[in-house]
C-alpha positions in Angstrom: 118.7 61.6 143.4 121.5 64.0 144.3 122.8 61.6 147.0 123.0 58.7 144.5 124.7 61.0 142.0 127.5 61.7 144.5 128.0 58.0 145.3 128.2 57.0 141.6 131.0 59.4 140.7 134.3 57.6 140.2 137.6 58.8 141.7 138.8 60.6 138.7 135.5 62.6 138.3 135.5 63.6 142.0 139.2 64.6 141.6 138.5 66.5 138.4 135.6 68.4 140.0 137.7 69.2 143.1 140.7 70.3 140.9 138.5 72.4 138.6 137.1 74.3 141.6 140.4 74.6 143.3 142.4 75.8 140.3 139.7 78.2 139.3 139.9 80.0 142.6 141.5 83.3 143.6 143.7 81.5 146.0 145.1 79.3 143.2 145.9 82.4 141.2 147.6 84.0 144.2 149.7 80.8 144.8 150.8 80.8 141.2 151.8 84.5 141.3 153.7 83.8 144.6 155.6 80.9 143.0 156.6 83.1 140.1 157.7 85.9 142.4 159.7 83.5 144.6 161.3 82.0 141.5 162.1 85.4 140.1 163.6 86.6 143.4 165.8 83.6 143.6 167.3 84.2 140.2 170.3 86.2 141.4 170.9 83.7 144.2 171.2 80.9 141.6 172.9 83.3 139.1 170.2 82.7 136.6 171.5 79.3 135.9 170.1 76.8 133.4 168.8 74.7 136.3 167.0 77.7 137.7 165.3 78.3 134.4 164.6 74.6 133.9 162.7 74.4 137.2 160.0 77.0 136.2 159.9 75.7 132.6 159.4 72.1 133.7 156.9 73.0 136.4 154.7 75.1 134.2 154.8 72.5 131.4 153.7 69.7 133.7 150.9 71.8 135.2 149.8 73.0 131.7 149.8 69.5 130.4 147.7 68.1 133.2 145.3 71.2 133.2 144.5 70.6 129.5 142.8 67.2 130.5 141.1 68.7 133.5 139.7 71.6 131.5 138.6 69.3 128.7 136.8 67.0 131.2 135.1 70.0 132.7 134.1 71.5 129.4 132.7 68.1 128.1 130.6 67.8 131.2 129.4 71.4 131.0 128.7 71.1 127.3 126.7 67.8 127.8 124.7 69.4 130.6 123.9 72.5 128.6 122.9 70.4 125.6 120.5 68.4 127.8 119.0 71.5 129.2 118.5 73.0 125.8 117.1 69.7 124.5 114.6 69.7 127.5 113.6 73.3 126.5 113.2 72.3 122.8 111.2 69.2 123.7 108.9 71.0 126.1 108.1 74.0 123.9 105.2 73.5 121.5 106.4 75.8 118.9 110.0 74.5 118.8 111.2 72.1 116.3 112.2 68.7 117.8 114.7 68.4 114.8 117.0 70.8 116.8 117.5 68.2 119.5 121.0 66.7 119.1 121.9 69.3 116.5 125.5 69.0 117.7 125.7 65.8 115.7 125.2 67.5 112.4 128.2 68.1 110.1 129.6 71.5 109.4 127.8 72.0 106.1 124.4 71.2 107.7 125.2 73.6 110.5 126.1 76.3 108.0 122.7 75.8 106.3 120.8 76.2 109.6 122.9 79.2 110.4 121.9 80.8 107.2 118.3 80.1 107.9 118.5 81.9 111.3 120.5 84.8 109.9 117.6 85.2 107.5 115.0 84.9 110.3 117.0 87.6 112.2 117.0 89.9 109.3 113.2 89.5 109.0 112.8 90.3 112.7 114.9 93.5 112.2 112.5 94.8 109.7 109.9 95.1 112.5 109.5 98.7 113.8 109.0 97.5 117.3 111.1 94.7 118.7 108.3 93.9 121.3 105.9 93.4 118.5 106.9 89.8 118.1 108.7 89.2 121.5 106.6 90.9 124.0 105.8 89.8 127.6 102.1 89.7 126.6 102.9 87.3 123.7 105.0 85.2 126.1 102.1 85.1 128.7 99.5 84.2 126.0 101.9 81.5 124.7 102.2 80.1 128.3 98.5 80.1 128.9 97.9 78.5 125.5 100.4 75.8 126.3 99.1 75.2 129.8 95.5 74.9 128.5 96.7 72.3 126.0 98.7 70.4 128.7 95.7 70.3 131.1 94.0 67.9 128.6 96.8 65.5 128.6 96.7 62.3 130.7 100.2 62.7 132.1 99.5 66.2 133.3 96.3 65.1 135.0 98.0 62.1 136.6 100.9 64.3 137.8 98.4 66.9 139.3 96.4 64.1 141.0 99.5 62.4 142.5 100.8 65.9 143.6 97.5 66.7 145.4 97.5 63.3 147.1 101.0 63.9 148.6 100.0 67.3 149.9 
């Protein structure tokens, strides 16, 4: 699957991934600092002329303009991946509400209502004397065992275990 994913990336996506990694590196920062130092040192040579100032202004404006699109592309991709991972966690957890999947599509008013609900839930949790009372490792292990026992009865789980044992 990973090999197919690499083949399916278009030229812009490959460039954007490369540029995001390259521009986020220490080397890129050092290069940018070096350019500014060289520009600053050459000020007296060019008598701090308008052209000398225009060079750095134009260069930084162009880089900033292009970086906005690269950063937005990277953030969109990361955001989508995070949402998918969270959706998977919600969908796979018995106690979680599936209504929370694709919550990012709600309007601001609906999100505010949900936020108030979770603030109220947080306040109730703070009333507990011991935070581990409702969020302990024991409770998590018991929840896992309960969930696993429930899954073991499902046909998709049984089929997956059978096909896994046949491959081994």
